[in-house]
C-alpha positions as CSV (number, residue, x, y, z in Angstrom):
1,M,110.6,147.3,116.5
2,K,110.0,146.2,112.9
3,P,112.1,143.0,113.1
4,R,110.2,142.0,116.3
5,M,106.8,142.7,114.7
6,S,107.9,140.7,111.6
7,I,108.8,137.7,113.9
8,L,105.6,138.0,115.7
9,A,103.6,138.1,112.5
10,T,105.4,135.1,111.2
11,A,104.8,133.1,114.4
12,A,101.1,134.1,114.3
13,G,100.8,133.0,110.7
14,A,102.4,129.7,111.5
15,A,100.1,129.2,114.4
16,L,97.0,130.0,112.3
17,L,98.3,127.6,109.6
18,A,98.7,124.8,112.2
19,L,95.2,125.5,113.6
20,S,93.8,125.4,110.1
21,S,95.5,122.1,109.5
22,I,94.1,120.6,112.7
23,A,90.7,121.9,111.9
24,G,90.9,120.4,108.4
25,A,92.0,117.0,109.9
26,Q,89.0,117.0,112.3
27,D,86.7,117.4,109.3
28,F,88.6,114.9,107.2
29,P,87.4,112.8,105.4
30,N,84.0,114.0,104.2
31,R,84.1,112.2,100.9
32,P,85.7,109.0,99.4
33,I,89.5,108.6,99.5
34,K,91.0,107.3,96.2
35,L,93.9,105.0,96.2
36,L,95.7,104.8,92.8
37,V,97.6,101.7,91.9
38,P,100.1,102.4,89.1
39,Y,100.0,98.8,87.8
40,P,97.4,96.6,86.1
41,P,94.6,95.1,88.2
42,G,95.0,91.7,89.9
43,G,98.5,92.1,91.4
44,V,99.8,92.3,95.0
45,P,98.8,96.0,95.4
46,D,95.2,95.1,94.6
47,I,95.2,92.1,97.0
48,I,96.5,94.1,100.0
49,A,94.2,97.2,99.2
50,R,91.1,95.0,99.0
51,A,92.0,93.3,102.2
52,I,92.3,96.5,104.2
53,A,89.8,98.7,102.5
54,P,86.7,97.7,104.6
55,G,88.6,98.3,107.9
56,V,90.0,101.7,106.8
57,Q,86.5,102.7,105.6
58,A,84.9,101.7,108.9
59,I,87.4,103.7,110.9
60,L,87.4,106.8,108.7
61,G,83.7,106.7,107.8
62,Q,84.2,107.2,104.0
63,P,84.8,104.7,101.1
64,F,88.4,103.7,100.5
65,V,88.3,103.3,96.7
66,L,90.9,101.4,94.6
67,E,91.7,102.6,91.1
68,S,94.3,101.3,88.6
69,R,96.4,103.6,86.6
70,P,98.9,101.4,84.7
71,G,101.4,102.8,82.2
72,A,105.1,103.6,81.6
73,G,106.2,101.0,84.2
74,G,104.2,102.7,86.9
75,L,105.1,106.3,86.1
76,T,101.7,107.3,84.8
77,G,100.0,106.6,88.2
78,V,102.9,108.1,90.1
79,L,102.7,111.4,88.3
80,E,98.9,111.6,88.6
81,V,99.1,111.4,92.4
82,M,102.1,113.8,92.5
83,R,100.0,116.4,90.7
84,A,96.8,115.8,92.6
85,P,95.5,118.2,95.3
86,A,97.3,117.8,98.6
87,D,94.2,117.2,100.6
88,G,94.4,113.5,101.5
89,Y,91.8,112.4,99.1
90,T,94.2,110.9,96.5
91,L,96.9,108.4,97.6
92,L,99.5,106.4,95.8
93,S,99.9,102.7,96.4
94,G,103.7,102.5,95.9
95,D,106.3,99.8,96.2
96,S,110.1,99.7,96.0
97,G,109.7,100.0,92.2
98,T,107.9,103.3,92.4
99,W,109.8,105.0,95.2
100,A,113.3,103.8,94.4
101,V,113.7,102.0,91.1
102,L,111.7,104.3,88.8
103,P,113.7,107.4,89.9
104,A,116.9,105.5,89.1
105,L,115.7,104.2,85.8
106,R,114.2,107.5,84.7
107,P,116.5,110.3,86.2
108,G,114.7,113.6,86.4
109,S,111.2,112.2,86.2
110,Y,110.4,113.0,89.9
111,D,112.1,113.3,93.2
112,Q,110.4,110.8,95.6
113,E,111.3,112.5,98.8
114,K,110.2,116.0,97.6
115,A,107.1,114.9,95.6
116,F,105.5,112.6,98.2
117,A,104.6,112.5,101.9
118,P,104.9,109.0,103.4
119,V,101.6,107.8,104.9
120,A,102.0,104.2,105.9
121,G,103.9,101.0,105.3
122,V,101.4,98.3,104.6
123,S,103.0,94.9,103.8
124,T,106.1,93.0,102.7
125,N,106.0,90.7,99.7
126,P,109.3,88.9,99.3
127,M,110.4,87.1,96.2
128,Y,111.8,83.6,95.7
129,I,114.4,82.0,93.5
130,S,112.4,79.1,91.9
131,V,113.8,76.2,89.9
132,R,112.5,73.2,88.0
133,P,113.2,69.9,89.8
134,D,115.1,68.6,86.8
135,L,117.8,71.2,87.5
136,G,119.0,68.7,90.1
137,V,119.5,71.0,93.1
138,N,117.7,71.1,96.4
139,T,119.4,74.0,98.3
140,I,120.7,77.4,97.5
141,Q,124.3,76.2,98.2
142,E,123.9,73.5,95.6
143,F,122.5,76.0,93.2
144,I,125.5,78.3,93.6
145,A,127.9,75.4,93.2
146,L,126.2,74.3,90.0
147,V,126.1,77.7,88.4
148,R,129.8,78.3,89.3
149,A,130.7,75.0,87.8
150,K,129.0,75.8,84.5
151,P,129.3,79.6,84.0
152,G,127.1,81.1,81.3
153,Q,125.2,77.9,80.7
154,F,122.0,78.7,82.6
155,N,119.3,81.3,81.9
156,Y,117.0,82.8,84.5
157,A,113.6,84.5,84.0
158,S,112.3,87.7,85.5
159,S,109.1,89.7,85.1
160,G,110.8,92.3,83.0
161,N,113.9,94.5,82.5
162,G,114.3,96.7,85.5
163,S,111.8,94.8,87.6
164,L,112.6,94.0,91.2
165,H,113.1,90.4,90.2
166,H,115.7,91.4,87.7
167,L,117.5,93.8,90.0
168,F,117.6,91.3,92.9
169,M,119.0,88.5,90.7
170,E,121.7,90.8,89.2
171,S,122.7,92.0,92.7
172,F,122.8,88.4,93.9
173,K,124.8,87.3,90.9
174,S,127.3,90.1,91.5
175,A,127.7,89.3,95.2
176,A,128.0,85.5,94.7
177,G,130.1,85.6,91.5
178,L,127.6,83.9,89.3
179,N,127.3,83.9,85.5
180,L,123.6,83.6,84.6
181,I,121.9,85.0,81.5
182,H,118.8,87.2,82.0
183,V,115.7,86.5,80.0
184,P,113.0,89.1,80.7
185,Y,109.3,88.2,80.3
186,K,106.2,90.4,80.3
187,G,104.9,89.7,83.8
188,S,104.9,86.9,86.4
189,S,102.4,84.7,84.6
190,Q,104.5,84.5,81.4
191,Q,107.6,83.8,83.4
192,V,105.9,81.0,85.4
193,Q,104.5,79.4,82.2
194,A,108.0,79.4,80.7
195,L,109.4,77.7,83.8
196,L,106.6,75.0,83.8
197,A,107.1,74.4,80.0
198,G,110.8,73.8,80.5
199,D,111.8,76.8,78.4
200,I,113.9,78.1,81.2
201,P,115.2,76.4,84.4
202,I,115.3,79.3,86.9
203,G,113.0,82.1,87.8
204,V,112.7,85.0,90.3
205,G,109.2,86.1,91.4
206,G,106.6,86.5,94.0
207,P,105.1,83.6,95.9
208,A,101.5,84.1,94.7
209,A,102.4,83.1,91.2
210,T,104.4,80.0,92.2
211,A,103.1,78.6,95.5
212,A,100.6,76.2,93.9
213,H,103.3,74.8,91.6
214,V,105.7,74.4,94.6
215,K,103.1,72.5,96.5
216,S,102.5,70.2,93.5
217,G,106.2,69.5,93.1
218,K,106.5,71.2,89.7
219,L,108.8,73.9,91.1
220,K,111.1,74.4,94.1
221,W,111.8,77.4,96.1
222,L,115.5,77.6,96.9
223,M,115.8,81.0,98.6
224,V,113.6,83.9,99.7
225,T,115.0,87.4,98.8
226,T,114.9,88.7,102.4
227,K,117.7,88.7,105.0
228,D,115.7,86.7,107.4
229,R,113.5,83.7,106.7
230,F,110.0,84.7,105.8
231,K,107.4,83.9,108.5
232,L,105.0,82.2,106.1
233,T,107.7,79.9,104.5
234,P,110.1,79.2,107.4
235,E,111.5,76.2,105.6
236,V,113.0,78.3,102.8
237,A,116.5,79.7,103.2
238,S,117.2,83.4,103.3
239,T,119.9,85.5,101.7
240,A,121.7,85.4,105.1
241,D,121.5,81.6,105.1
242,A,123.2,81.7,101.7
243,G,126.0,83.9,103.0
244,Y,124.8,87.2,101.4
245,A,122.9,89.0,104.1
246,D,123.6,92.4,102.5
247,V,121.6,91.4,99.4
248,H,117.9,91.6,100.4
249,F,114.9,92.9,98.5
250,G,111.6,92.8,100.6
251,G,109.1,94.0,98.0
252,D,107.3,96.4,100.4
253,I,104.0,98.0,99.7
254,A,103.3,101.4,101.2
255,Y,101.0,104.4,100.7
256,F,101.9,108.0,99.9
257,A,100.2,111.4,99.5
258,P,101.2,114.5,97.6
259,A,104.0,116.2,99.4
260,A,102.1,119.2,100.8
261,T,99.3,117.2,102.4
262,P,98.9,118.4,106.0
263,R,100.6,116.1,108.5
264,A,97.5,115.9,110.7
265,I,95.6,114.4,107.7
266,V,98.5,112.1,106.9
267,N,98.5,110.9,110.5
268,K,94.8,110.3,110.6
269,I,95.0,108.0,107.5
270,S,98.1,106.3,108.7
271,D,96.5,105.5,112.1
272,A,93.5,104.0,110.4
273,I,95.7,101.8,108.3
274,G,97.8,100.7,111.3
275,R,94.7,99.8,113.3
276,T,93.2,97.9,110.4
277,L,96.4,95.8,109.9
278,Q,96.1,94.5,113.4
279,Q,92.6,93.0,112.9
280,P,92.9,89.2,112.9
281,D,90.6,88.7,109.8
282,V,92.7,91.2,107.8
283,V,95.9,89.4,108.8
284,Q,94.4,86.1,107.7
285,R,93.4,87.5,104.3
286,V,96.8,89.1,103.8
287,N,98.7,85.9,104.9
288,A,96.6,83.8,102.5
289,A,98.2,85.7,99.6
290,Y,101.7,85.1,101.1
291,L,101.9,88.7,102.2
292,E,102.9,89.8,105.7
293,P,101.3,92.9,107.3
294,A,104.1,95.4,107.9
295,Y,102.8,98.7,109.3
296,R,105.2,101.6,109.4
297,T,104.5,105.1,110.6
298,P,105.1,108.1,108.2
299,D,108.5,108.7,109.9
300,Q,109.5,105.0,109.8
301,L,108.5,104.8,106.1
302,A,110.5,107.9,105.3
303,E,113.6,106.1,106.6
304,V,112.8,103.1,104.5
305,V,112.5,105.3,101.4
306,K,115.8,107.0,102.1
307,A,117.7,103.7,102.4
308,D,116.0,102.2,99.4
309,L,116.9,105.1,97.2
310,V,120.6,104.4,97.7
311,R,120.2,100.6,97.6
312,Y,118.1,100.3,94.4
313,A,120.2,103.0,92.6
314,R,123.2,100.7,93.2
315,A,121.2,97.7,92.0
316,V,120.1,99.5,88.8
317,K,123.8,100.4,88.1
318,I,124.9,96.8,88.7
319,S,122.1,95.4,86.5
320,G,122.7,97.8,83.6
321,A,118.9,98.0,83.3
322,K,117.5,100.6,80.9
323,V,114.0,101.8,80.2
324,D,112.4,99.7,77.5
C-alpha cells in the first residue's frame, strides 16, 4: 500500500501546486511589473516597450515600467532578471543577442533555456546593408560582383564586435564568398557618422539609424537581412532575392521571465501583450520606427530560441568574434 499512498500523495501535491498557481495568477498583478532592458536607453527595445506599455497596463491594471540595465554587452541585465523572484514582476526585454549570441560568446555564463521562461515575442527589427552612393552599385547583385572583383579592398562597418550586424555580415560573406574587412564601431550612431563622412563605404545596421539618410539620397539600402522582403520596405531585396535564403537574421525582440515563473502568470502577461500588439494605434507607432509587430506565444517563442541557439552559435564560430 505504501507505493500507492506515495503516488496519491504526489498527485495531491501536484494538484495543490496547480491550484495555488492558478490562484496566484488570478490575483496577479497587484503591483507594477518591471521590464528590464539590458542596453542603454533610446534603442529599439525602448521604442517597442514604450509603444506597448500603455496597452499592457490597461489590460493588466498595473503599471508596466521600463528600466535600463546596460553593461557587459547585455549580460548585466540578463543576470539580474535571471536571479529575480519568479513571480512575474520582473521581466527581461531580450533579443537574439541576449538569448543566442551572448551564451555563445560567453560560454558558461547562463543557459538560456534553463534560466528563462519565454513570455512573448513582440517585434521583428531587420537590418540592412547600406552603402554610400559613390560606391557605384544599385543592387545586391552588383555589390557582390564588385566585392568579388576587388577582394580585400573594401571595409564594412558594424556596431561592434559580436553584434548582430557583425555576425550577419560575416555569415553572408562566408555564404557568398566575399572578402570584406570588418571595422567595428561603438554603436549605430558612430557607424552611420563614419558612413556619411566617407570614412567607410559599407555598413550593416537597423533602419531607424539610416532611414532618413536613405530618403535624402546620402545612403542606399541594398538588402534587408531577412529571408523575405520586409513589409515596410518592399522595394529592398531580401537574402532570398540575393540567392542566400539560408542566411537570415531578423533582429527579434521578445520578453522573458525567470524560469520558475508559474505558467498561468506567464500566459496572463503574454495574452496582454498579444492583445496590445493588435491595437491599430500601437501598430502605427511600431511601424513608424520601422519595426513590425510579431507576437509569439510562449511555446512559439521557445521554438524560436531553440533554433536561434544553433544558428547564432554557428555565426559566432564563422565570425571568430570574441568578447571585448
